[in-house]
C-alpha positions as CSV (number, residue, x, y, z in Angstrom):
1,X,0.0,0.0,0.0
2,X,3.1,2.3,-0.1
3,X,2.5,3.6,-3.6
4,X,-1.2,4.3,-3.7
5,X,-2.6,6.9,-6.0
6,X,-5.9,8.5,-4.8
7,X,-8.0,10.3,-7.5
8,X,-10.2,12.8,-5.6
9,X,-13.5,13.7,-7.2
10,X,-15.5,16.5,-5.5
11,X,-19.2,15.6,-5.6
12,X,-21.2,17.8,-3.2
13,X,-24.8,16.9,-3.0
14,X,-27.3,19.1,-1.1
15,X,-30.8,17.6,-0.7
16,X,-33.0,19.9,1.3
17,X,-36.1,22.0,1.4
18,X,-35.9,25.7,2.0
19,X,-37.3,25.4,5.6
20,X,-34.8,22.7,6.8
21,X,-31.2,22.5,5.5
22,X,-29.3,19.4,6.6
23,X,-25.9,20.4,7.9
24,X,-23.9,18.0,5.8
25,X,-22.4,17.6,2.3
26,X,-21.6,14.4,0.4
27,X,-18.1,13.9,-0.8
28,X,-16.6,11.1,-3.0
29,X,-13.1,10.0,-3.9
30,X,-11.8,7.2,-6.2
31,X,-8.7,5.4,-4.9
32,X,-6.2,3.7,-7.2
33,X,-2.8,2.1,-6.7
34,X,0.5,2.8,-8.5
35,X,-0.5,0.5,-11.3
36,X,-3.7,2.5,-11.8
37,X,-5.8,-0.5,-10.4
38,X,-8.7,0.4,-8.2
39,X,-8.3,-0.2,-4.4
40,X,-11.6,-1.9,-3.8
41,X,-13.4,-2.9,-0.6
42,X,-10.7,-1.3,1.6
43,X,-11.0,0.8,4.8
44,X,-9.5,4.3,4.4
45,X,-9.1,7.2,6.8
46,X,-9.9,10.8,5.8
47,X,-9.4,14.3,7.3
48,X,-11.5,17.1,5.9
49,X,-10.9,20.8,6.4
50,X,-13.1,23.8,5.3
51,X,-10.6,26.7,4.5
52,X,-11.8,30.3,4.2
53,X,-10.4,32.8,1.8
54,X,-7.7,30.7,-0.1
55,X,-6.3,27.2,-0.4
56,X,-4.0,28.0,2.6
57,X,-6.6,30.0,4.5
58,X,-8.0,29.7,8.0
59,X,-9.6,26.4,8.8
60,X,-13.1,27.2,10.0
61,X,-14.1,23.6,10.4
62,X,-12.1,20.3,10.6
63,X,-13.3,16.7,11.1
64,X,-12.0,13.1,10.6
65,X,-13.8,10.1,9.2
66,X,-13.2,6.4,8.3
67,X,-15.0,4.8,5.4
68,X,-14.7,1.7,3.2
69,X,-14.3,1.8,-0.6
70,X,-16.8,-0.1,-2.7
71,X,-15.9,-2.7,-5.4
72,X,-15.2,0.2,-7.8
73,X,-12.7,1.9,-5.4
74,X,-15.2,4.7,-4.6
75,X,-15.1,6.2,-1.1
76,X,-18.2,8.2,0.0
77,X,-18.5,10.4,3.2
78,X,-20.8,13.1,4.5
79,X,-18.9,16.2,5.6
80,X,-20.5,17.5,8.8
81,X,-21.1,14.0,10.3
82,X,-17.6,13.0,11.2
83,X,-15.6,13.4,14.4
84,X,-15.1,17.1,14.9
85,X,-11.6,18.3,15.4
86,X,-12.3,22.1,15.5
87,X,-15.2,24.4,14.5
88,X,-19.0,24.0,14.1
89,X,-20.2,23.0,10.6
90,X,-23.6,24.7,11.1
91,X,-21.9,27.9,12.1
92,X,-20.0,28.4,8.9
93,X,-20.9,31.7,7.3
94,X,-21.0,30.6,3.6
95,X,-21.7,34.2,2.6
96,X,-18.4,35.6,4.1
97,X,-16.2,34.8,1.2
98,X,-14.8,31.9,-0.9
99,X,-14.1,28.5,0.6
100,X,-11.9,25.6,-0.2
101,X,-12.2,21.9,0.8
102,X,-8.9,20.3,1.8
103,X,-8.8,16.5,2.1
104,X,-6.1,14.3,3.6
105,X,-6.2,10.6,3.1
106,X,-4.7,7.5,4.8
107,X,-5.2,4.6,2.4
108,X,-4.5,2.1,5.2
109,X,-7.5,3.2,7.2
110,X,-5.6,5.1,10.0
111,X,-4.7,8.7,10.6
112,X,-1.3,8.8,8.9
113,X,-2.5,11.0,6.1
114,X,-0.1,10.7,3.1
115,X,-2.2,12.1,0.3
116,X,-3.6,15.6,0.2
117,X,-6.1,17.3,-2.2
118,X,-7.4,20.8,-2.2
119,X,-10.3,22.2,-4.3
120,X,-12.3,25.4,-4.3
121,X,-16.0,25.4,-3.8
122,X,-17.0,27.1,-7.1
123,X,-20.5,27.9,-5.9
124,X,-21.9,28.0,-2.3
125,X,-24.5,25.3,-1.7
126,X,-27.8,27.2,-1.6
127,X,-29.4,25.4,1.2
128,X,-26.5,25.9,3.6
129,X,-26.1,29.5,2.5
130,X,-29.8,30.2,3.1
131,X,-29.6,28.7,6.6
132,X,-27.4,31.6,7.6
133,X,-30.3,34.0,7.2
134,X,-29.7,37.7,7.0
135,X,-26.0,37.6,7.5
136,X,-25.7,36.2,4.0
137,X,-27.9,39.0,2.7
138,X,-25.6,41.6,4.1
139,X,-22.6,40.1,2.3
140,X,-24.6,40.1,-0.9
141,X,-25.3,43.8,-0.6
142,X,-21.6,44.6,-0.6
143,X,-21.4,43.1,-4.1
144,X,-21.6,44.8,-7.5
145,X,-25.4,44.3,-7.6
146,X,-26.2,46.3,-4.5
147,X,-28.7,48.4,-6.3
148,X,-30.7,45.4,-7.2
149,X,-30.8,44.5,-3.5
150,X,-32.6,47.8,-2.7
151,X,-35.3,47.0,-5.2
152,X,-35.8,43.7,-3.5
153,X,-36.6,45.5,-0.2
154,X,-39.2,47.5,-2.0
155,X,-40.7,44.4,-3.4
156,X,-41.3,43.2,0.2
157,X,-44.2,45.6,0.4
158,X,-46.2,43.4,-1.9
159,X,-46.4,44.4,-5.6
160,X,-42.7,44.5,-6.1
161,X,-42.2,40.9,-4.9
162,X,-42.7,39.7,-8.5
163,X,-39.9,42.0,-9.6
164,X,-37.6,40.5,-6.9
165,X,-38.3,37.1,-8.4
166,X,-37.1,38.2,-11.8
167,X,-33.9,39.5,-10.3
168,X,-33.2,36.1,-8.7
169,X,-33.6,34.4,-12.1
170,X,-30.9,36.6,-13.7
171,X,-28.2,36.2,-11.0
172,X,-28.7,32.6,-9.7
173,X,-27.3,32.3,-6.2
174,X,-26.1,36.0,-6.2
175,X,-29.7,37.0,-6.9
176,X,-30.8,35.2,-3.8
177,X,-28.2,37.1,-1.8
178,X,-29.5,40.4,-3.2
179,X,-33.1,39.9,-1.9
180,X,-31.7,39.8,1.6
181,X,-34.6,39.6,4.1
182,X,-37.5,38.9,1.7
183,X,-37.7,35.2,2.5
184,X,-40.7,34.6,0.2
185,X,-38.8,35.7,-2.9
186,X,-35.9,33.4,-2.0
187,X,-37.5,30.1,-3.1
188,X,-37.4,31.3,-6.7
189,X,-33.6,31.8,-6.4
190,X,-32.9,28.2,-5.1
191,X,-34.8,26.9,-8.2
192,X,-32.0,28.3,-10.4
193,X,-29.4,27.4,-7.9
194,X,-30.6,23.8,-7.7
195,X,-30.3,23.5,-11.4
196,X,-26.8,24.7,-11.3
197,X,-25.9,22.1,-8.7
198,X,-27.1,19.4,-11.1
199,X,-24.7,20.8,-13.7
200,X,-21.8,20.5,-11.2
201,X,-22.6,16.9,-10.6
202,X,-22.6,16.1,-14.3
203,X,-19.2,17.7,-14.7
204,X,-17.7,15.6,-11.9
205,X,-19.2,12.5,-13.4
206,X,-17.5,13.2,-16.8
207,X,-14.1,13.7,-15.2
208,X,-14.2,11.0,-12.5
209,X,-12.5,7.8,-13.6
210,X,-14.7,5.8,-11.4
211,X,-17.6,6.6,-13.8
212,X,-16.3,4.2,-16.4
213,X,-16.8,1.2,-14.0
214,X,-20.2,2.3,-13.0
215,X,-21.1,2.8,-16.6
216,X,-20.8,-0.9,-17.5
217,X,-24.3,-0.7,-19.0
218,X,-23.3,1.9,-21.6
219,X,-21.1,4.6,-20.1
220,X,-18.9,6.5,-22.5
221,X,-15.1,6.2,-22.4
222,X,-12.8,3.3,-21.4
223,X,-13.6,1.5,-18.1
224,X,-12.5,-1.3,-15.9
225,X,-14.7,-4.4,-15.9
226,X,-14.6,-7.0,-13.1
227,X,-15.2,-10.6,-14.1
228,X,-16.0,-13.1,-11.3
229,X,-17.7,-16.5,-11.0
230,X,-21.0,-14.9,-10.3
231,X,-21.3,-12.4,-13.2
232,X,-19.2,-13.6,-16.1
233,X,-22.2,-14.5,-18.2
234,X,-23.8,-11.1,-17.8
235,X,-20.8,-8.8,-18.5
236,X,-20.0,-7.9,-22.1
237,X,-16.8,-5.9,-22.3
238,X,-16.7,-3.4,-25.2
239,X,-13.7,-2.8,-27.4
240,X,-10.7,-0.9,-26.0
241,X,-11.5,-1.6,-22.4
242,X,-9.9,-3.4,-19.5
243,X,-11.1,-6.6,-17.8
244,X,-9.9,-7.9,-14.5
245,X,-10.5,-11.6,-13.8
246,X,-10.9,-12.3,-10.1
247,X,-10.6,-15.9,-8.9
248,X,-11.6,-18.8,-11.2
249,X,-14.2,-18.5,-13.9
250,X,-15.6,-21.9,-14.8
251,X,-17.2,-21.9,-18.2
252,X,-20.5,-23.8,-18.4
253,X,-21.0,-23.0,-22.1
254,X,-19.4,-21.0,-24.9
255,X,-18.8,-17.4,-23.8
256,X,-18.8,-14.2,-26.0
257,X,-18.5,-11.6,-23.3
258,X,-15.0,-10.8,-24.4
259,X,-15.6,-10.9,-28.1
260,X,-14.3,-7.3,-28.6
261,X,-11.2,-5.8,-30.2
262,X,-8.1,-4.4,-28.4
263,X,-9.0,-5.6,-24.9
264,X,-6.6,-5.9,-22.0
265,X,-7.4,-8.8,-19.8
266,X,-5.5,-9.5,-16.6
267,X,-5.3,-12.0,-13.8
268,X,-7.4,-15.0,-12.6
269,X,-8.1,-18.4,-14.1
270,X,-10.5,-19.3,-16.9
271,X,-11.3,-23.1,-17.0
272,X,-13.5,-25.2,-19.2
273,X,-13.9,-28.8,-20.4
274,X,-11.7,-28.6,-23.5
275,X,-14.5,-27.8,-25.9
276,X,-16.1,-24.6,-24.6
277,X,-15.1,-21.6,-26.7
278,X,-14.0,-18.3,-25.2
279,X,-14.5,-15.9,-28.0
280,X,-12.1,-13.0,-28.0
281,X,-11.8,-10.1,-30.6
282,X,-8.7,-9.2,-32.6
283,X,-5.5,-7.8,-31.2
284,X,-6.2,-8.4,-27.5
285,X,-3.6,-8.6,-24.7
286,X,-3.8,-11.2,-21.9
287,X,-1.5,-10.7,-18.9
288,X,-1.1,-13.2,-16.1
289,X,-4.2,-15.3,-17.0
290,X,-4.4,-19.1,-16.6
291,X,-6.3,-21.0,-19.2
292,X,-7.2,-24.6,-18.3
293,X,-8.8,-26.7,-21.1
294,X,-10.3,-23.7,-22.9
295,X,-10.7,-23.2,-26.6
296,X,-9.5,-19.6,-27.0
297,X,-10.8,-18.2,-30.3
298,X,-8.9,-15.0,-31.1
299,X,-6.7,-13.5,-33.8
300,X,-3.4,-11.7,-33.5
301,X,-3.5,-11.7,-29.8
302,X,-0.6,-11.3,-27.3
303,X,-0.3,-13.5,-24.2
304,X,2.2,-12.4,-21.5
305,X,3.0,-14.4,-18.4
306,X,0.1,-16.7,-19.1
307,X,-0.3,-20.4,-18.2
308,X,-1.9,-23.0,-20.4
309,X,-2.9,-26.6,-19.4
310,X,-5.1,-29.3,-20.8
311,X,-6.9,-29.6,-24.2
312,X,-6.9,-26.1,-25.8
313,X,-7.9,-26.7,-29.5
314,X,-7.2,-23.1,-30.4
315,X,-4.8,-20.6,-28.8
316,X,-5.3,-17.7,-31.1
317,X,-4.5,-17.4,-34.7
318,X,-1.0,-16.2,-35.3
319,X,-0.7,-14.9,-31.7
320,X,2.4,-14.2,-29.7
321,X,3.3,-15.9,-26.4
322,X,5.9,-14.2,-24.2
323,X,7.2,-15.8,-21.0
324,X,4.3,-18.2,-20.9
325,X,4.0,-21.7,-19.4
326,X,2.6,-24.6,-21.5
327,X,2.1,-27.9,-19.5
328,X,0.3,-30.9,-20.9
329,X,-1.3,-28.8,-23.7
330,X,-2.8,-30.3,-26.8
331,X,-3.8,-28.0,-29.7
332,X,-5.4,-28.7,-33.0
333,X,-5.0,-27.7,-36.7
334,X,-7.7,-25.0,-36.9
335,X,-5.5,-22.1,-35.8
336,X,-1.8,-21.5,-36.3
337,X,0.1,-21.2,-33.0
338,X,2.2,-18.1,-33.6
339,X,5.4,-17.0,-32.0
340,X,6.5,-18.6,-28.7
341,X,9.4,-16.7,-27.0
342,X,11.1,-17.1,-23.7
343,X,8.5,-19.7,-22.6
344,X,8.4,-23.1,-21.0
345,X,6.8,-26.0,-23.0
346,X,6.5,-29.4,-21.4
347,X,4.7,-32.6,-22.3
348,X,2.7,-30.9,-25.1
349,X,1.3,-31.9,-28.5
350,X,1.5,-28.8,-30.8
351,X,0.8,-29.9,-34.4
352,X,0.6,-26.5,-36.0
353,X,3.1,-23.9,-34.9
354,X,5.1,-21.1,-36.4
355,X,8.2,-20.5,-34.4
356,X,10.0,-21.0,-31.0
357,X,12.7,-18.6,-29.8
358,X,14.7,-18.7,-26.6
359,X,12.3,-21.3,-25.0
360,X,12.6,-24.6,-23.1
361,X,10.9,-27.5,-24.8
362,X,10.7,-30.9,-23.1
363,X,8.7,-34.1,-23.8
364,X,6.8,-32.3,-26.7
365,X,5.9,-33.1,-30.2
366,X,6.0,-30.1,-32.6
367,X,4.4,-30.5,-36.0
368,X,2.8,-33.6,-37.4
369,X,4.0,-36.3,-39.8
370,X,0.5,-37.1,-41.0
371,X,-1.2,-33.8,-41.6
372,X,-0.3,-31.4,-44.4
373,X,-0.8,-28.2,-42.3
374,X,2.4,-28.1,-40.3
375,X,4.0,-24.6,-40.5
376,X,7.1,-24.6,-38.3
377,X,9.5,-22.1,-39.9
378,X,12.0,-21.3,-37.1
379,X,13.4,-22.8,-33.9
380,X,16.3,-20.9,-32.5
381,X,18.1,-20.4,-29.2
382,X,16.1,-23.1,-27.4
383,X,16.7,-26.0,-25.1
384,X,15.0,-29.2,-26.5
385,X,14.8,-32.4,-24.5
386,X,13.1,-35.7,-25.4
387,X,11.1,-34.1,-28.1
388,X,10.2,-34.7,-31.8
389,X,10.0,-32.0,-34.4
390,X,8.4,-32.5,-37.8
391,X,9.8,-29.8,-40.1
392,X,7.3,-29.7,-43.0
393,X,7.7,-26.1,-44.0
394,X,9.8,-24.6,-46.7
395,X,12.6,-22.3,-45.5
396,X,12.8,-24.1,-42.2
397,X,15.6,-22.8,-39.9
398,X,16.9,-24.7,-36.9
399,X,19.8,-22.8,-35.3
400,X,21.7,-22.3,-32.1
401,X,19.7,-24.9,-30.1
402,X,20.9,-27.3,-27.4
403,X,19.2,-30.7,-28.0
404,X,19.2,-33.9,-25.8
405,X,17.5,-37.1,-26.8
406,X,15.5,-35.3,-29.5
407,X,15.0,-35.8,-33.2
408,X,14.2,-33.6,-36.2
409,X,12.2,-35.1,-39.2
410,X,12.6,-33.2,-42.4
411,X,10.1,-34.2,-45.1
412,X,8.4,-37.6,-45.5
413,X,6.6,-39.6,-48.1
414,X,3.7,-37.1,-48.4
415,X,4.9,-33.7,-47.1
416,X,7.2,-31.2,-48.7
417,X,10.0,-29.2,-47.2
418,X,11.9,-27.6,-50.1
419,X,14.6,-25.9,-48.0
420,X,16.1,-26.4,-44.6
421,X,19.1,-25.0,-42.7
422,X,20.4,-26.7,-39.6
423,X,23.4,-24.9,-38.2
424,X,25.3,-24.2,-35.0
425,X,23.4,-26.7,-32.8
426,X,24.5,-29.1,-30.2
427,X,23.0,-32.6,-30.4
428,X,23.2,-35.3,-27.8
429,X,21.5,-38.5,-29.1
430,X,18.2,-38.8,-30.9
431,X,14.8,-39.7,-29.5
432,X,15.9,-43.3,-29.3
433,X,19.0,-45.3,-30.2
434,X,17.7,-46.2,-33.7
435,X,16.5,-42.7,-34.5
436,X,19.3,-40.1,-34.9
437,X,19.0,-36.4,-34.2
438,X,18.5,-35.6,-37.9
439,X,16.2,-37.6,-40.3
440,X,15.8,-36.6,-43.9
441,X,13.6,-38.1,-46.6
442,X,13.9,-36.1,-49.9
443,X,11.8,-38.5,-51.9
444,X,8.8,-36.2,-52.6
445,X,9.0,-34.4,-56.0
446,X,10.4,-30.9,-56.0
447,X,13.9,-29.4,-55.8
448,X,15.3,-29.5,-52.3
449,X,18.2,-27.7,-50.7
450,X,19.3,-29.0,-47.3
451,X,22.2,-27.6,-45.4
452,X,23.6,-29.2,-42.2
453,X,26.6,-27.1,-41.1
454,X,28.8,-26.3,-38.1
455,X,26.9,-28.6,-35.7
456,X,28.3,-30.6,-32.8
457,X,27.1,-34.2,-32.4
458,X,28.0,-35.6,-29.0
459,X,26.6,-39.1,-29.3
460,X,26.6,-42.3,-27.3
461,X,28.3,-45.4,-28.6
462,X,24.8,-47.1,-28.6
463,X,23.5,-44.5,-31.0
464,X,23.2,-45.9,-34.5
465,X,23.6,-42.7,-36.5
466,X,24.1,-39.0,-36.3
467,X,22.3,-38.3,-39.5
468,X,20.0,-40.5,-41.5
469,X,19.0,-39.8,-45.1
470,X,16.5,-42.3,-46.6
471,X,15.3,-41.9,-50.2
472,X,13.8,-44.4,-52.6
473,X,12.3,-42.9,-55.8
474,X,10.7,-39.8,-57.3
475,X,12.5,-36.6,-57.0
476,X,15.6,-37.8,-55.3
477,X,17.8,-36.7,-58.2
478,X,16.8,-33.1,-57.5
479,X,18.0,-33.1,-53.9
480,X,21.0,-31.0,-53.0
481,X,22.3,-32.0,-49.5
482,X,25.4,-30.3,-48.0
483,X,27.0,-31.6,-44.7
484,X,29.8,-29.3,-43.9
485,X,31.9,-28.2,-41.0
486,X,30.3,-30.5,-38.4
487,X,32.0,-32.3,-35.6
488,X,30.9,-35.9,-34.8
489,X,31.8,-37.5,-31.5
490,X,31.2,-41.2,-31.0
491,X,28.3,-43.1,-32.5
492,X,28.3,-46.4,-34.3
493,X,28.1,-44.7,-37.7
494,X,29.0,-41.2,-38.8
495,X,26.4,-41.0,-41.6
496,X,23.2,-42.7,-42.6
497,X,21.9,-45.4,-44.8
498,X,21.4,-44.3,-48.4
499,X,19.0,-46.0,-50.8
500,X,19.1,-43.8,-53.8
501,X,22.5,-43.8,-55.6
502,X,21.7,-40.6,-57.6
503,X,21.7,-38.4,-54.5
504,X,24.7,-36.2,-54.3
505,X,26.0,-35.4,-50.8
506,X,28.5,-32.6,-50.4
507,X,30.8,-33.4,-47.5
508,X,33.4,-30.8,-46.6
509,X,35.5,-29.9,-43.5
510,X,33.8,-32.4,-41.2
511,X,35.7,-33.8,-38.2
512,X,35.0,-37.2,-36.5
513,X,36.2,-38.6,-33.2
514,X,35.9,-42.1,-31.7
515,X,33.6,-43.5,-34.5
516,X,33.0,-47.2,-34.9
517,X,32.3,-46.8,-38.6
518,X,32.7,-43.6,-40.5
519,X,31.4,-45.0,-43.8
520,X,27.9,-44.8,-45.1
521,X,26.0,-47.8,-46.4
522,X,24.0,-47.9,-49.6
523,X,24.8,-46.1,-52.9
524,X,26.5,-42.7,-52.4
525,X,28.2,-40.2,-54.7
526,X,30.5,-37.8,-52.8
527,X,30.9,-34.5,-54.6
528,X,33.6,-33.1,-52.3
529,X,35.5,-34.9,-49.5
530,X,37.5,-33.4,-46.7
531,X,36.7,-35.7,-43.8
532,X,39.3,-35.9,-41.1
533,X,39.6,-37.7,-37.8
């Protein structure tokens, strides 16, 4: 609570008749923290001073109060009903000059006031002014409209009373002062004064940030919407607004309350059964939200510090995931999982993805061997353990990764990957002893360029291969495969089995250590050879 920001909104409400004026005024303040989040349902302490003459003038009345903010962070008190420190509220001579309201607030509910506000009363509340009687009239006579006051006295004789009423309409509250002692003429003045008070309330409503939250049914401007278990089905958040999820929202059906563009949604947990759809608009931002078995239907979203578990068929079309946690997540082919950066991915099945950068990937299958919708184009700077990656996308780049017991599958009998670059990686064994780190099948028709360069293969003696290239027919003659500048350590065989003699493999500047067999089996044509050990 050290860095709270309190937004003070003066809202003075006088409800009275002319005969009886309640000696109190309503005052409201909206309290926010340093992150501009409302401080809701919290006890706060307040000290209120009525200053005369200027913002640093004499305090004619001082009181203290303790109140509790509502769920929108709004604190409401009645000045004149608190614990009096000095002065008498009913004895304030509102006609004796200008007045200021000074507020001091302790957001922890005590009397250590750390936040101060000071605002001028732009117009004197009529009912309180009138309760001072003739004294207020004398002050009015000293004003520029003194002559009008004299006519008011004449009106007291009877016929001129109507004329006094006209004067009150022209001058508002000042006109009431001018009439002085004619009490009967006075009620006409408060009519205009009361209308003015309503205008003041409207102004405060427009400037008060709390109004946005209250206006959930159609208030103008951006607001903060609270989503809880009890009201998630009834709140629809408009575009360009902020939604705060409190606790766990359990979906019992598809939900469209967040189907708006450019939302910011923070906190809490949204859970479903793996099929319920949470519809979200375009270009929304989620921060710190946990999604458990929820189908998130959105496009071009951004997920920051979010957690995903369970069956999530869609996680946003071409969205970005930054510093997120994926645990046991299964996605589908409907939407493309976009860019995953600086995140943790464990025990997941992600058949349609775009790229992974600087992330930890364990026990996970990326891409799919069977479905022609895989789209992985880049995996770089990641740790990859006990995982399988199916690279079925042209211009695939796999660079700067550290891999353990993991395998890459480039192309197969039905899919096409026309170009792949695998460089500057560290490999330690494949997914199993018979499946090496890199598996290539260039059989499918089409010209293919594969480059495997500057990698380190730190294998076990039980590993059958470092690289395996399997090709039978159709299109193999168009494959251009370069294996250059790599270092091979251990392994039963340096290179793979070859089944198509027309494939040309370009070996150059490779180094091998402690290999059982550094020769390939099957037909092989070597275009360039510089293989040392």
